[in-house]
Structure formats: structure tokens, C-alpha cells
C-alpha angles and dihedrals in degrees: 000000000000123000113231135168096250095075127048093239089104091062090048092050092050090050088053090054094247122141131220124244109296139151115231120167089349092300114126112215122202136193110271129207094005095166106031120019091190089064093055116120096176120127103220100190098052092055097050118102120243091255092052091049090050092049091049093047094242115141093352095154110135112262121229113250117196097186097088091047091050091048092050091048091051091051091049092048090049092052092046091049094049092045093049092046091050092048092050095044096044097092091052094044092045091054093044097046105033106014094067092059094048095045096049109082115211114233110195114207136174108252136175124229108218115217122191103189106305093339123099109217098185145275118288133179098215112063095170093056091052092049092050090049092052092049093046091047092051090047090053091051092050091047091053093049127090119277115277095022119102126181134214128191110266096211126066114250116211136169124212118198113230136172107231142158111268091236091066096055115107121227116261090240092057093051091046091052090049090050092051091047097050104029116106126196128224129194110258115241 
């Protein structure tokens, strides 16, 4: 027998709590006990979906959900791990970050910044040694030149006195190499 809207059997079926043909989660539901409800052997509650049970108020006790508890435990474990790691690593980090500054003693010296034209060659402690190197280098260049030609350094050499930590002073050899690399000669007038 098919339920249609012409007869009142649809109202009767709804009053009985029976549902029309539908497809929910690929389960086809049929009318049950259309002719004789006393003959029905269908278990209504076990075939309802979870949403239908919730809407009907059947089995609406709150379900236990472990996901928020697991997420909270993971956050707590992460914080404990980071805190413990930081506590264990602090002596090493303290020595590496702050111990180097305290152990290094600053030794302030009078240095000279060597300028060759607009170029800074470096800071040295011995100005006299640099001046003697420049004059001996120029004398070597003039000795190697042809007779009657003498050279002068084209750039202006200047020395500025500065107070500086000894660790920041360049070696005399490095400044001399930079001077030889960047110095240009000009014919003397």
C-alpha cells in the first residue's frame, strides 16, 4: 500500500511515529506496518540517525569528547618541555651571551686612522712605522723609475688620532698591504 495525500493514512502514520520513504546516508526507509500497527516488529529508536534522536530528545545525554583534553595536555607538555630546556640550557647560554663581555677586558689605546684620499685603510697603533714605510715605498718606486723622472703619491695621506680598544686595531702589515694596493703615483712637477 502506498501512502498518498488523498487519504488520511499519512496523518495516521505520522501519529504513529512512522516516516515516509526517504534516503538518509544511503539507507532507504520504508513505511512499516501500514495495515496493522499491532503486527509491527520494527525497532524505531535503533534506526533513527543521531540528529533525529537529538531532535526527538532521545539519548540526548552529552557525549564525552577527549579532543580538547588532549589538546590542552599537549600545550602543557610543550610549555613544560620548553621551560625545562631553558632551565637546563641557561648556564651555557648565560656564559656564551654575557660571560664573553665580562671576561674580555677593554684595553683603550691611542690609535691612528690612516686615510689615503677618501679611503680609510685602517687603525694602527704605530704612526711612525707607517710613515717610514710610505717614505721607503716611495723611494723604491723612484729608484726603479727611469732617470730624471720622480714620482709622488697622488692621494693625500692623513692620520687621525682616535681612542680605540686594542682588539679593533689592524696589524701594520694589513694597512701597508692596503696602502700598496690603493696608492697611485703621479709624476712630480
